[in-house]
VEXDREN-2710 file (C-alpha; in Angstrom, 1 decimal):
% VEXDREN-2710
k/r/px/py/pz
1/MET/11.0/-48.6/66.5
2/SER/14.0/-51.1/66.4
3/ASN/17.7/-49.5/66.9
4/GLN/18.2/-50.5/63.0
5/LYS/15.4/-48.4/62.0
6/PHE/16.3/-45.5/64.2
7/TYR/19.8/-45.5/62.7
8/ASN/18.6/-45.5/59.4
9/THR/16.3/-42.8/59.8
10/ALA/18.8/-40.5/61.7
11/LYS/21.4/-41.5/58.9
12/GLN/18.9/-40.1/56.3
13/VAL/18.1/-36.7/58.2
14/PHE/21.9/-35.8/59.1
15/SER/23.0/-36.8/55.4
16/SER/20.4/-34.6/53.9
17/SER/20.8/-31.8/56.4
18/PHE/24.6/-32.1/55.5
19/ALA/23.9/-32.1/51.7
20/SER/22.0/-29.0/52.3
21/ARG/24.5/-27.1/54.0
22/SER/27.2/-28.3/51.5
23/ASN/24.9/-26.9/48.6
24/GLU/24.6/-23.8/50.5
25/HIS/28.1/-23.5/51.0
26/THR/28.9/-24.4/47.3
27/ALA/26.5/-21.9/46.0
28/ASP/27.7/-19.0/48.5
29/PHE/31.3/-19.8/47.2
30/ILE/30.2/-19.6/43.6
31/THR/28.5/-16.5/44.0
32/LYS/31.5/-14.7/45.4
33/SER/33.5/-16.0/42.7
34/LEU/31.0/-14.7/40.0
35/ILE/30.9/-11.4/41.7
36/ASN/34.7/-11.0/41.6
37/SER/34.9/-12.3/37.9
38/THR/35.4/-10.0/34.9
39/SER/33.1/-9.4/32.1
40/LYS/35.4/-11.6/29.8
41/SER/35.8/-14.9/32.2
42/LEU/34.1/-16.5/34.9
43/ASN/36.4/-17.5/38.0
44/ILE/34.8/-20.5/38.8
45/PRO/37.2/-23.5/40.2
46/PRO/36.9/-26.6/37.9
47/SER/36.3/-28.5/41.2
48/LEU/32.9/-26.4/41.8
49/ILE/31.9/-27.0/38.4
50/SER/32.1/-30.8/38.6
51/SER/29.8/-30.6/41.9
52/LEU/27.1/-28.5/40.4
53/ASN/23.7/-30.0/40.8
54/PRO/20.1/-28.3/40.3
55/GLN/19.8/-26.9/43.9
56/ILE/23.2/-25.3/43.7
57/ILE/22.3/-23.8/40.5
58/HIS/19.1/-22.4/41.5
59/LEU/20.6/-21.1/44.8
60/VAL/23.2/-19.1/42.8
61/LEU/20.8/-17.9/40.0
62/SER/18.2/-16.9/42.6
63/ASN/20.8/-15.0/45.2
64/PRO/19.8/-11.4/45.4
65/ARG/23.6/-10.4/46.1
66/LEU/24.7/-11.6/42.7
67/PRO/24.2/-8.8/40.1
68/THR/21.5/-9.6/37.2
69/LEU/24.2/-9.3/34.5
70/SER/26.5/-11.8/36.3
71/CYS/23.6/-13.9/36.8
72/TRP/22.7/-14.1/33.3
73/ARG/26.6/-14.7/32.1
74/PHE/26.5/-17.5/34.7
75/PHE/23.1/-19.0/33.0
76/LYS/24.9/-18.7/29.5
77/PHE/27.9/-20.5/30.8
78/LEU/25.6/-23.4/32.1
79/GLN/23.7/-23.7/28.8
80/THR/27.1/-24.0/26.6
81/HIS/29.5/-25.6/28.9
82/ARG/30.2/-29.4/27.7
83/SER/30.5/-30.6/31.2
84/ILE/27.2/-29.4/32.4
85/PRO/24.5/-31.2/30.5
86/PRO/23.5/-33.6/33.3
87/HIS/22.9/-30.8/35.7
88/LYS/21.6/-28.0/33.2
89/PRO/19.5/-25.2/34.8
90/ASN/16.0/-26.5/35.6
91/PHE/12.6/-25.1/35.3
92/GLU/12.9/-23.1/38.5
93/SER/16.0/-21.8/37.5
94/HIS/15.0/-20.4/34.1
95/VAL/12.0/-18.7/35.7
96/ALA/14.4/-17.2/38.3
97/VAL/16.6/-15.6/35.6
98/ILE/13.7/-14.4/33.6
99/LEU/12.4/-12.7/36.5
100/ARG/15.6/-11.2/37.3
101/LEU/16.2/-10.1/33.8
102/TYR/12.6/-8.4/33.8
103/GLY/13.8/-6.3/36.8
104/VAL/16.5/-4.7/34.9
105/HIS/14.5/-4.4/31.6
106/ARG/16.6/-6.9/29.6
107/PHE/13.5/-8.2/28.0
108/ALA/15.3/-9.7/24.8
109/GLU/17.4/-11.7/27.0
110/ALA/14.4/-12.7/29.1
111/LYS/12.6/-13.9/25.9
112/SER/15.6/-16.0/25.0
113/VAL/15.7/-17.8/28.2
114/MET/11.9/-18.4/28.1
115/SER/12.3/-19.6/24.3
116/ALA/14.9/-22.3/25.6
117/ALA/12.7/-23.5/28.3
118/VAL/9.5/-23.8/26.2
119/VAL/11.2/-26.0/23.4
120/ASP/13.1/-28.2/26.0
121/ASP/10.8/-31.2/27.0
122/ASP/12.9/-31.8/30.2
123/VAL/12.5/-28.0/31.5
124/ARG/9.1/-27.4/30.2
125/ARG/6.1/-27.5/32.8
126/PRO/2.4/-27.6/32.4
127/LEU/0.6/-24.1/32.8
128/PRO/-0.9/-24.8/36.2
129/GLU/2.5/-25.7/37.7
130/ILE/4.1/-22.5/35.9
131/ALA/1.3/-20.3/37.4
132/SER/1.6/-21.8/41.0
133/PHE/5.5/-21.3/41.1
134/VAL/5.3/-17.7/39.7
135/ALA/2.7/-16.9/42.2
136/GLY/4.6/-18.5/45.0
137/ASN/7.5/-16.2/44.6
138/GLY/5.4/-13.1/45.4
139/VAL/5.8/-11.7/41.8
140/GLU/4.5/-8.3/41.4
141/PRO/1.2/-8.1/39.5
142/LYS/2.9/-5.8/36.7
143/VAL/5.8/-8.3/36.1
144/LYS/3.4/-11.4/36.2
145/THR/1.3/-9.8/33.5
146/ARG/4.6/-9.4/31.4
147/PHE/5.8/-13.0/32.3
148/PHE/2.5/-14.4/31.0
149/ASP/2.3/-12.1/28.0
150/MET/5.9/-13.1/26.9
151/LEU/5.1/-16.7/27.6
152/PHE/2.1/-16.3/25.3
153/ARG/4.4/-14.9/22.6
154/VAL/7.1/-17.6/22.9
155/PHE/4.6/-20.3/22.3
156/ALA/3.2/-18.6/19.3
157/ASP/6.7/-18.2/17.7
158/SER/7.5/-21.8/18.8
159/GLY/4.4/-23.0/17.1
160/LYS/3.0/-24.4/20.2
161/PHE/-0.5/-23.0/19.5
162/ARG/-2.5/-25.0/22.0
163/GLU/-0.3/-24.1/24.9
164/GLY/-0.4/-20.5/23.9
165/LEU/-4.2/-20.6/23.7
166/GLU/-4.2/-22.0/27.2
167/VAL/-2.1/-19.1/28.5
168/PHE/-4.5/-16.7/26.6
169/ASP/-7.5/-18.2/28.4
170/TYR/-5.5/-18.0/31.7
171/MET/-4.8/-14.5/31.2
172/VAL/-8.4/-13.6/30.4
173/LYS/-9.8/-15.3/33.2
174/ASN/-7.5/-13.9/35.6
175/GLY/-8.2/-10.4/34.5
176/PHE/-4.9/-9.6/33.0
177/VAL/-4.4/-6.9/30.5
178/ILE/-3.5/-8.6/27.1
179/ASP/-1.2/-6.8/24.8
180/GLU/-2.7/-6.5/21.4
181/ARG/0.8/-6.5/20.0
182/SER/1.1/-10.1/21.6
183/CYS/-2.0/-11.0/19.6
184/MET/-0.5/-9.8/16.4
185/VAL/2.3/-12.1/17.0
186/TYR/-0.1/-14.9/17.3
187/LEU/-2.1/-14.1/14.3
188/ILE/1.3/-13.7/12.0
189/ALA/2.4/-17.1/13.2
190/TYR/-0.8/-18.6/12.0
191/LYS/-0.8/-16.6/8.6
192/LYS/2.9/-18.0/8.2
193/LEU/1.7/-21.4/8.2
194/ASP/-1.5/-20.8/6.2
195/ARG/-3.8/-21.8/9.0
196/PHE/-6.4/-19.1/8.4
197/GLU/-9.2/-20.9/10.0
198/SER/-7.4/-20.9/13.1
199/LEU/-6.2/-17.4/12.7
200/TYR/-9.9/-16.2/12.1
201/GLU/-11.0/-18.4/15.3
202/PHE/-8.3/-16.8/17.4
203/PHE/-9.3/-13.1/15.9
204/GLN/-13.0/-13.9/17.1
205/LYS/-11.6/-14.9/20.6
206/MET/-9.7/-11.4/21.0
207/VAL/-13.0/-9.5/20.1
208/LYS/-15.2/-11.5/22.5
209/SER/-12.3/-11.0/25.3
210/ASN/-12.4/-7.3/24.6
211/VAL/-8.9/-7.1/23.6
212/VAL/-7.9/-3.8/22.0
213/ILE/-8.2/-4.4/18.1
214/THR/-5.9/-2.3/15.9
215/VAL/-6.1/-1.5/12.2
216/TYR/-3.3/-3.8/11.7
217/ALA/-5.1/-6.9/13.1
218/MET/-8.1/-6.0/11.5
219/THR/-6.6/-5.6/8.3
220/LEU/-4.7/-8.6/8.4
221/VAL/-7.8/-10.7/8.6
222/ILE/-9.7/-8.8/6.0
223/ASP/-6.9/-9.6/3.9
224/GLY/-7.0/-13.5/4.6
225/LEU/-10.8/-13.3/4.0
226/CYS/-10.3/-11.5/0.6
227/LYS/-7.7/-14.1/-0.7
228/ARG/-10.1/-16.8/0.0
229/LYS/-12.6/-14.8/-1.9
230/GLN/-14.9/-14.0/0.9
231/VAL/-15.2/-10.3/0.0
232/GLU/-18.5/-9.5/1.7
233/LYS/-17.8/-11.2/5.0
234/ALA/-14.4/-9.0/4.9
235/ARG/-16.3/-6.0/4.2
236/SER/-18.9/-6.9/7.0
237/LEU/-16.0/-7.4/9.5
238/MET/-14.8/-4.0/8.5
239/ASN/-18.1/-2.2/9.0
240/ASP/-18.7/-3.9/12.5
241/LEU/-15.2/-2.8/13.7
242/VAL/-15.6/0.6/12.7
243/ARG/-18.8/0.9/14.8
244/LYS/-16.7/-0.2/17.6
245/GLY/-14.0/2.7/16.9
246/VAL/-11.6/1.0/14.9
247/LYS/-10.4/3.1/11.9
248/PRO/-9.5/1.4/8.8
249/ASN/-6.3/3.0/7.0
250/ALA/-5.3/3.1/3.4
251/TYR/-4.1/-0.5/3.3
252/THR/-7.2/-1.6/4.8
253/PHE/-9.1/0.1/1.7
254/ASN/-6.7/-1.0/-0.7
255/THR/-7.0/-4.8/0.3
256/LEU/-10.9/-4.5/-0.3
257/ILE/-10.3/-2.6/-3.5
258/ASP/-8.0/-5.4/-4.9
259/ALA/-10.4/-8.0/-3.9
260/TYR/-13.3/-6.0/-5.8
261/VAL/-11.1/-5.4/-8.9
262/LYS/-10.2/-9.0/-9.1
263/LYS/-14.0/-9.9/-9.1
264/SER/-14.5/-7.2/-11.9
265/ASP/-17.2/-5.8/-9.1
266/SER/-17.1/-2.1/-10.2
267/ARG/-20.0/-1.4/-7.8
268/GLY/-17.9/-3.0/-4.8
269/VAL/-15.1/-0.7/-5.8
270/GLU/-17.4/2.4/-5.9
271/ASP/-18.6/1.6/-2.5
272/ILE/-15.1/1.2/-1.0
273/LEU/-13.7/4.5/-2.8
274/ALA/-17.1/6.2/-0.9
275/ALA/-16.3/4.7/2.4
276/MET/-12.6/5.8/1.9
277/GLU/-13.8/9.2/1.1
278/LYS/-16.2/9.5/4.1
279/ALA/-13.4/8.2/6.6
280/GLY/-11.3/11.0/5.4
281/VAL/-8.4/8.5/4.2
282/GLY/-6.7/9.8/1.2
283/PHE/-5.6/7.5/-1.8
284/SER/-2.0/6.2/-1.5
285/VAL/0.3/5.5/-4.5
286/ALA/-1.1/1.9/-4.1
287/THR/-4.8/3.0/-4.4
288/TYR/-3.8/4.8/-7.7
289/THR/-1.8/1.6/-8.7
290/LEU/-5.0/-0.5/-8.3
291/LEU/-7.4/1.8/-9.9
292/ILE/-5.0/2.3/-12.9
293/GLU/-4.4/-1.4/-13.4
294/TRP/-8.4/-1.8/-13.3
295/ARG/-8.9/0.6/-16.1
296/ALA/-6.0/-0.7/-17.8
297/ARG/-7.6/-4.3/-17.7
298/TYR/-10.5/-2.9/-20.1
299/PHE/-7.9/-0.6/-22.0
300/LYS/-9.6/2.5/-20.6
301/ILE/-6.6/4.6/-21.5
302/GLU/-8.3/8.0/-20.9
303/ASP/-9.6/6.9/-17.5
304/ALA/-6.1/5.4/-16.4
305/GLN/-4.3/8.8/-17.7
306/LYS/-6.8/10.9/-15.9
307/LEU/-6.1/9.0/-12.6
308/PHE/-2.3/9.1/-13.4
309/ASP/-2.6/12.8/-13.7
310/GLU/-4.8/13.2/-10.4
311/MET/-2.1/11.3/-8.6
312/LEU/0.7/13.8/-9.7
313/GLU/-1.5/16.7/-9.1
314/LYS/-2.2/15.6/-5.4
315/ASN/1.6/15.1/-5.2
316/VAL/1.2/11.4/-4.4
317/ALA/4.7/10.6/-5.6
318/ALA/4.3/7.7/-8.6
319/ASP/6.3/4.7/-8.3
320/ILE/8.1/2.4/-10.6
321/HIS/5.1/0.0/-10.4
322/VAL/2.7/2.7/-11.7
323/TYR/5.1/4.0/-14.6
324/ASN/5.2/0.2/-15.5
325/LEU/1.4/0.0/-15.7
326/MET/1.1/3.2/-18.0
327/ILE/4.1/2.2/-20.0
328/SER/2.8/-1.2/-20.6
329/LEU/-0.9/0.2/-21.3
330/TYR/0.3/2.6/-24.0
331/SER/2.9/0.0/-25.5
332/LYS/-0.1/-2.3/-26.0
333/SER/-2.5/0.4/-27.4
334/GLY/0.2/1.1/-29.9
335/ASP/1.0/4.6/-28.5
336/VAL/4.7/4.2/-28.7
337/LYS/5.2/8.1/-28.5
338/ARG/3.5/8.2/-25.1
339/ALA/5.1/5.3/-23.8
340/PHE/8.9/6.4/-24.3
341/ALA/7.6/10.0/-23.0
342/LEU/6.7/8.2/-19.5
343/PHE/9.7/6.4/-19.9
344/ASP/11.9/9.7/-20.3
345/GLU/9.7/11.2/-17.2
346/LEU/10.6/8.5/-14.8
347/VAL/14.3/8.6/-15.6
348/GLU/14.4/12.2/-15.0
349/LYS/12.6/11.7/-11.5
350/GLY/15.6/9.6/-10.5
351/LEU/13.7/5.9/-10.9
352/GLU/15.6/3.4/-12.1
353/PRO/13.9/1.3/-14.9
354/ASN/13.7/-2.4/-14.7
355/ALA/13.3/-5.3/-16.8
356/HIS/9.4/-5.1/-17.0
357/ILE/9.7/-1.4/-18.1
358/TYR/12.2/-2.2/-20.9
359/GLY/10.0/-5.1/-22.1
360/SER/7.0/-3.0/-22.4
361/LEU/9.1/-0.5/-24.7
362/ILE/10.4/-3.6/-26.7
363/HIS/6.9/-4.8/-27.2
364/ALA/5.7/-1.5/-28.4
365/VAL/8.7/-1.1/-30.8
366/CYS/7.9/-4.9/-32.0
367/GLU/4.3/-3.8/-32.7
368/THR/5.3/-1.1/-35.2
369/GLY/7.6/-3.7/-37.0
370/LYS/10.8/-1.8/-36.9
371/MET/12.8/-4.9/-35.2
372/GLU/16.0/-2.8/-35.7
373/GLY/14.6/-0.4/-33.0
374/THR/14.7/-2.8/-30.4
375/GLN/18.6/-3.1/-30.2
376/VAL/18.9/0.3/-28.9
377/LEU/16.9/-0.8/-26.1
378/LEU/18.6/-4.0/-25.6
379/ASP/22.1/-2.4/-25.6
380/GLU/20.9/0.1/-22.8
381/MET/19.5/-2.9/-20.8
382/GLN/23.0/-4.6/-21.0
383/SER/24.9/-1.3/-20.1
384/LYS/22.4/-1.1/-16.9
385/GLY/23.2/-4.6/-15.9
386/ILE/19.8/-5.8/-16.5
387/ASP/19.6/-9.4/-18.0
388/ILE/17.3/-10.1/-20.8
389/ASN/14.6/-12.7/-19.5
390/ARG/12.6/-15.3/-21.3
391/VAL/9.7/-12.9/-21.5
392/ILE/11.7/-10.2/-23.5
393/PHE/13.1/-13.2/-25.7
394/ASN/9.8/-14.4/-26.6
395/THR/8.4/-10.7/-27.2
396/LEU/11.4/-10.3/-29.5
397/MET/11.0/-13.6/-31.3
398/ASP/7.1/-12.9/-31.6
399/GLY/8.1/-9.5/-33.2
400/TYR/10.3/-11.2/-35.8
401/CYS/7.6/-13.9/-36.6
402/LYS/5.0/-11.5/-37.1
403/GLN/7.1/-9.9/-39.8
404/GLY/7.8/-13.4/-41.5
405/MET/11.4/-13.3/-40.2
406/ILE/11.4/-16.9/-38.7
407/ASN/15.0/-17.3/-39.2
408/GLU/16.0/-14.2/-37.3
409/ALA/13.4/-15.8/-34.5
410/ARG/15.5/-19.0/-34.6
411/LYS/18.9/-17.2/-34.1
412/LEU/17.4/-15.5/-30.9
413/GLN/16.0/-18.7/-29.6
414/ASP/19.5/-20.3/-29.9
415/VAL/21.1/-17.1/-27.8
416/MET/18.3/-17.5/-25.4
417/GLU/18.7/-21.4/-24.7
418/ARG/22.9/-20.7/-24.6
419/LYS/21.8/-18.3/-21.6
420/GLY/20.2/-21.5/-20.1
421/LEU/16.6/-20.5/-20.7
422/GLN/14.8/-23.1/-22.3
423/ALA/11.8/-22.7/-24.7
424/ASP/8.4/-22.6/-22.8
425/VAL/4.9/-22.9/-24.2
426/TYR/4.6/-19.4/-25.1
427/THR/7.8/-19.8/-27.4
428/TYR/6.5/-22.9/-29.1
429/THR/3.0/-20.9/-29.7
430/ILE/5.0/-17.9/-30.9
431/PHE/6.4/-19.9/-33.6
432/ALA/3.4/-21.7/-34.5
433/ASN/1.6/-18.6/-35.2
434/GLY/4.7/-17.3/-37.1
435/LEU/4.5/-20.3/-39.4
436/CYS/0.5/-19.9/-39.7
437/LYS/1.2/-16.4/-40.9
438/LEU/3.4/-17.9/-43.7
439/LYS/0.4/-20.5/-44.5
440/GLN/2.7/-23.3/-43.0
441/HIS/-0.3/-25.0/-41.0
442/GLU/1.1/-28.4/-41.0
443/GLN/4.6/-27.3/-39.9
444/ALA/2.8/-25.3/-37.0
445/LYS/0.9/-28.4/-35.8
446/THR/4.0/-30.6/-35.9
447/LEU/5.8/-27.9/-33.8
448/LEU/2.8/-27.9/-31.0
449/PHE/2.9/-31.8/-31.1
450/SER/6.4/-31.9/-30.7
451/MET/6.4/-29.7/-27.8
452/VAL/4.0/-32.0/-25.8
453/GLU/6.3/-34.9/-26.7
454/LYS/9.1/-32.8/-25.3
455/GLY/7.1/-32.6/-21.8
456/VAL/5.9/-29.1/-22.4
457/ALA/2.2/-29.1/-21.4
458/PRO/-0.1/-26.9/-23.7
459/ASN/-1.8/-24.1/-22.1
460/THR/-5.0/-22.1/-23.5
461/VAL/-3.1/-20.2/-25.8
462/ALA/-1.4/-23.3/-27.6
463/TYR/-5.0/-24.9/-27.5
464/THR/-6.4/-22.0/-29.4
465/THR/-3.5/-21.5/-31.7
466/LEU/-4.5/-25.2/-32.8
467/ILE/-8.3/-24.5/-32.8
468/ASN/-7.6/-21.6/-35.0
469/ILE/-5.4/-23.7/-37.5
470/TYR/-8.1/-26.5/-37.6
471/ARG/-10.8/-23.6/-38.2
472/LYS/-9.1/-22.2/-41.1
473/GLU/-8.5/-25.5/-42.6
474/GLY/-12.3/-26.1/-42.1
475/ASN/-11.7/-29.3/-39.9
476/PHE/-14.3/-28.4/-37.4
477/ILE/-14.3/-31.8/-35.9
478/GLU/-10.6/-31.7/-34.9
479/ALA/-11.0/-28.0/-33.6
480/GLU/-14.0/-29.2/-31.5
481/ARG/-12.0/-31.9/-30.2
482/MET/-9.2/-29.6/-29.2
483/LEU/-11.6/-27.4/-27.3
484/ASN/-13.2/-30.6/-25.6
485/GLU/-9.6/-31.8/-24.9
486/MET/-8.4/-28.5/-23.2
487/GLU/-11.5/-28.3/-20.8
488/LYS/-10.8/-31.8/-19.7
489/LYS/-7.0/-30.9/-18.7
490/GLY/-8.3/-28.0/-16.9
491/GLU/-7.3/-25.0/-19.4
492/LYS/-10.2/-22.6/-19.6
493/PRO/-11.2/-21.4/-23.1
494/ASN/-11.1/-17.9/-23.2
495/ASN/-12.8/-15.1/-25.7
496/LEU/-10.1/-15.7/-28.2
497/THR/-10.9/-19.6/-28.1
498/TYR/-14.6/-19.4/-28.6
499/ASN/-14.3/-16.3/-30.9
500/SER/-11.8/-18.1/-33.3
501/LEU/-14.7/-21.1/-33.6
502/ILE/-17.7/-18.9/-33.9
503/ASP/-16.0/-16.9/-36.6
504/GLY/-15.0/-20.3/-38.4
505/TYR/-18.8/-21.4/-38.2
506/CYS/-20.2/-18.1/-39.3
507/LYS/-18.3/-17.9/-42.3
508/ARG/-19.3/-21.4/-43.1
509/GLY/-22.8/-20.6/-42.5
510/MET/-23.1/-22.8/-39.6
511/MET/-25.3/-20.5/-37.4
512/ARG/-26.7/-22.8/-35.2
513/GLU/-23.2/-24.1/-34.0
514/ALA/-22.1/-20.6/-33.6
515/TYR/-25.1/-19.6/-31.3
516/ALA/-24.6/-22.8/-29.3
517/LEU/-20.9/-21.6/-28.7
518/ARG/-22.3/-18.2/-27.6
519/LYS/-24.6/-19.7/-25.1
520/LYS/-21.4/-21.6/-23.6
521/MET/-19.7/-18.5/-23.6
522/LYS/-22.3/-16.9/-21.4
523/ASP/-22.9/-19.8/-19.3
524/LYS/-19.2/-19.7/-18.2
525/GLY/-19.2/-16.2/-17.3
526/LEU/-17.3/-14.8/-20.4
527/VAL/-18.6/-11.4/-21.8
528/LEU/-19.2/-11.3/-25.3
529/ASP/-17.0/-8.8/-27.0
530/VAL/-16.9/-6.9/-30.1
531/TYR/-15.2/-9.6/-32.1
532/THR/-18.1/-12.3/-30.9
533/TYR/-20.9/-9.6/-32.1
534/THR/-19.0/-9.0/-35.3
535/SER/-18.7/-12.4/-36.4
536/LEU/-22.3/-13.3/-35.7
537/MET/-23.4/-10.2/-37.6
538/GLN/-21.2/-11.0/-40.5
539/GLY/-22.7/-14.7/-40.5
540/GLU/-26.3/-13.4/-40.5
541/CYS/-25.4/-10.9/-43.3
542/ILE/-23.9/-13.7/-45.4
543/ASP/-27.2/-15.9/-44.8
544/GLY/-29.2/-12.9/-45.8
545/ASN/-30.5/-12.1/-42.4
546/VAL/-29.6/-8.6/-42.2
547/ASP/-32.7/-7.3/-39.9
548/GLU/-31.1/-10.2/-37.4
549/ALA/-27.7/-8.4/-38.0
550/VAL/-29.0/-5.2/-37.1
551/ARG/-30.6/-6.4/-33.9
552/LEU/-27.3/-7.9/-32.9
553/PHE/-25.9/-4.6/-33.5
554/GLU/-28.4/-2.8/-31.2
555/GLU/-27.8/-5.4/-28.8
556/MET/-24.1/-4.9/-28.6
557/LYS/-24.3/-1.1/-28.1
558/GLY/-27.1/-1.9/-25.3
559/LYS/-24.4/-4.1/-23.6
560/LYS/-22.0/-1.1/-23.9
561/VAL/-19.9/-3.1/-26.5
562/ILE/-18.2/-0.2/-28.4
563/PRO/-18.5/-1.2/-32.3
564/SER/-15.2/-1.4/-34.3
565/ILE/-14.7/-0.2/-37.8
566/VAL/-15.0/-3.9/-39.0
567/THR/-18.3/-4.0/-37.2
568/TYR/-19.7/-1.0/-39.1
569/THR/-18.2/-2.1/-42.6
570/VAL/-19.7/-5.6/-42.0
571/LEU/-23.1/-4.3/-41.3
572/MET/-23.1/-1.7/-43.8
573/SER/-22.0/-4.1/-46.7
574/GLY/-25.0/-6.1/-45.7
575/LEU/-27.3/-3.3/-45.9
576/SER/-25.9/-2.3/-49.1
577/LYS/-26.4/-5.8/-50.7
578/GLU/-30.2/-5.1/-49.9
579/GLY/-30.1/-1.4/-51.3
580/ARG/-30.8/0.1/-47.9
581/SER/-28.4/2.9/-48.7
582/ASP/-30.1/5.3/-46.2
583/GLU/-29.4/2.9/-43.2
584/ALA/-25.9/2.5/-44.4
585/PHE/-25.1/6.2/-44.6
586/GLY/-26.8/6.5/-41.2
587/LEU/-24.3/4.0/-39.9
588/TYR/-21.6/6.0/-41.6
589/ASP/-22.6/9.2/-39.8
590/GLU/-22.9/7.3/-36.5
591/MET/-19.0/6.2/-36.9
592/LYS/-17.8/9.4/-37.7
593/GLU/-19.3/10.8/-34.7
594/GLY/-17.8/8.1/-32.6
595/GLY/-14.4/9.1/-33.7
596/ILE/-13.6/6.3/-36.2
597/THR/-12.1/7.3/-39.3
598/PRO/-13.5/5.4/-42.3
599/ASP/-11.4/3.3/-44.6
600/ASP/-11.4/2.1/-48.1
601/ASP/-13.7/-0.8/-47.2
602/VAL/-16.2/1.6/-45.6
603/TYR/-16.3/3.5/-49.0
604/SER/-16.7/0.5/-50.9
605/SER/-19.6/-0.4/-49.0
606/LEU/-21.2/2.9/-49.2
607/VAL/-20.8/3.0/-52.9
608/GLY/-22.5/-0.8/-53.1
609/SER/-25.3/0.7/-51.3
610/LEU/-26.4/3.1/-54.1
611/HIS/-26.3/0.2/-56.6
612/GLY/-27.7/-2.5/-54.0
613/GLY/-30.9/-4.2/-55.2
614/GLU/-30.2/-4.0/-58.8
615/THR/-30.9/-6.6/-61.3
END
C-alpha cells in the first residue's frame, strides 16, 4: 500500500471513531438535560439541537437511563420542532420509542408513533426488515406479539390493506396469537370503504387460520351478505359457525329477519324465529319492530297489535320507533281514536314525539276531512320546536285537495316554498289528483307536463296519475304509451298502475287486454289483489260471463285475497241480473259472516235478484 493510500484510510478510521465518540458524548449530554427537564419545558441548548443527527437521536431514545415519559416528550419535540426536519427520527428511533412505551403500558401513545411511521414513506420499512430489527433487539415474545398486532391494526386504519395482510400472514406463519379485536378493526375498515368482497375473503382467512370468531365478526359478515341479497348464504354461514361454538345474539337474528321481511319470505322469517327460540335468545325491541313492520306492510292490524301487546307484557320497553309504526298503521287504516291513544301513551312514558309521529297523526286527521283539526297538531309541533317538513306539507295539501279546496292547498305551497322547500314530484301529483277530483283533467295533465319542463322527473305515482287520467278519458293508446315510457325510464309500474288500466279495459269490455295486463303483472312478480280481481269480475259480469266471475271469486279466496264489500256487490249484482237469487243471498250470508256490513248497494243487488230474469 502506498503512503498516500495508508494516510487516507487512517484518516477515515480516526474520523469515524472521533465522530462516533462525539455522537455518544452529545447524546449523553442531551440525555442528562432531558432528565433534568421539567414537564413543561425541555432544557436542551440550541447548539445541541442544531447538531442532531439520526445516530444521536437513536442513542438518546434507546438510552435506558432516560425515563420513558421523557423519551416520549423528546420524540414529540423532534416531530414538531421546525429546525429538525433534515434529521427527524428514523425507523429505528420509532421502534425504540414504541417498545419503550409498551414497557409502561402507554399503548395509545405507542400506536400514534406507529401510525406516524406507517404513513411516512421515509420512515416505513418492508416487513422482513421490521421483523429482523425487532428480533435483533431481544424483544420478549409477549411484547413482540403486541407489536405486530398493533402494526396490523395501524395498517388497517391507514387503508394499507396489502401490507396488513402481509403482517397477518407473518403472524400466522410464526405462531403468534392473533387478537380477534384486531381482525374486527380490519373488517370494519373494509366495510367503511364498501369493499365487501375483500372483507368476506379476509373473514374466510380468519376462519381458516383458527382465529377466534366472535358473534360480532359473524354478524358483521352476515349483515353484508344480507344487504347484497345473499340471505341463504348468510344463514348457512351462521349455521356453520354455530356448529363451531359461536352463539348468535339478537342482532344476528334480527339481521336475518330483516332480510327475509324485505324478501316477503314468511317461511324464512318463521325459520329464524324458531332458531332464535331454540338458541334461547329473547326478542329485543328491534325484533318486535321488524315483526310489527312486517305485519303493518300487509295492514294486518290485529297481528301487529298482538305483537305490540306481547312486547309490553314481556317488559320490553317500546321505543319511539315502535310507537311511530303503530301510530302510522292506525292512521293509515282510519282508526284515528287508537292512533291518538297511542300518542298519549308514549307522551305519558316520557318519550318525545318527533316529526314522523306528528305527520302520521296529521295524515289521520286529513283522512277524516276535518282539516281544521290539523291546526292543533301544527301549533303543538311549533311549540316544541319541531319543523314542518316537506312530507307534512304534502300531507296537508293532499288533505285540502281531496276536499276540493285547491286554493287552500296553493296557499300552503306558498308557505312551504317561502321556507325554502321546493315542490317535489309528490306535490305536483297531489295537485294533479286534486284537479282530477274536480274533473279538470286537462289542467291536471298540463301541470304534470310543466313539472317535467321544470326538471322534476316523474315517478311511478306521477305516471300512474297520467295513466288514470287517460283511462278515464278512454284514451287507451296514450295510457299504454305512458306505461311503456315509465318502464323505459326505469320506473316500475305497481299494482295501482296496472289496476287502473285493467279497470278501464274491463269497463269497456276489453277483456283480452285486461287479461294480458294481468299476465304481465304476474310475470313481474306482482301479487293480484282485491282490486284486480274485482275489476276482472265486474268485466265478466258486464259481458254476461257470470260463471267466469264466480270462478274468479273462488280463485281469489283460494289465494287468500279477502273480498271487499265492492267485490260482493259486483258479484251479487251479476247474479241478480241472471235471476240467481239463491246464490246472491248465499253471498250475502257469507259477507256478514266475514264481518262486512252490507250497504245500500248490497241491498239493491239483493232486491234486483228477486226480479232478475223477468221479461
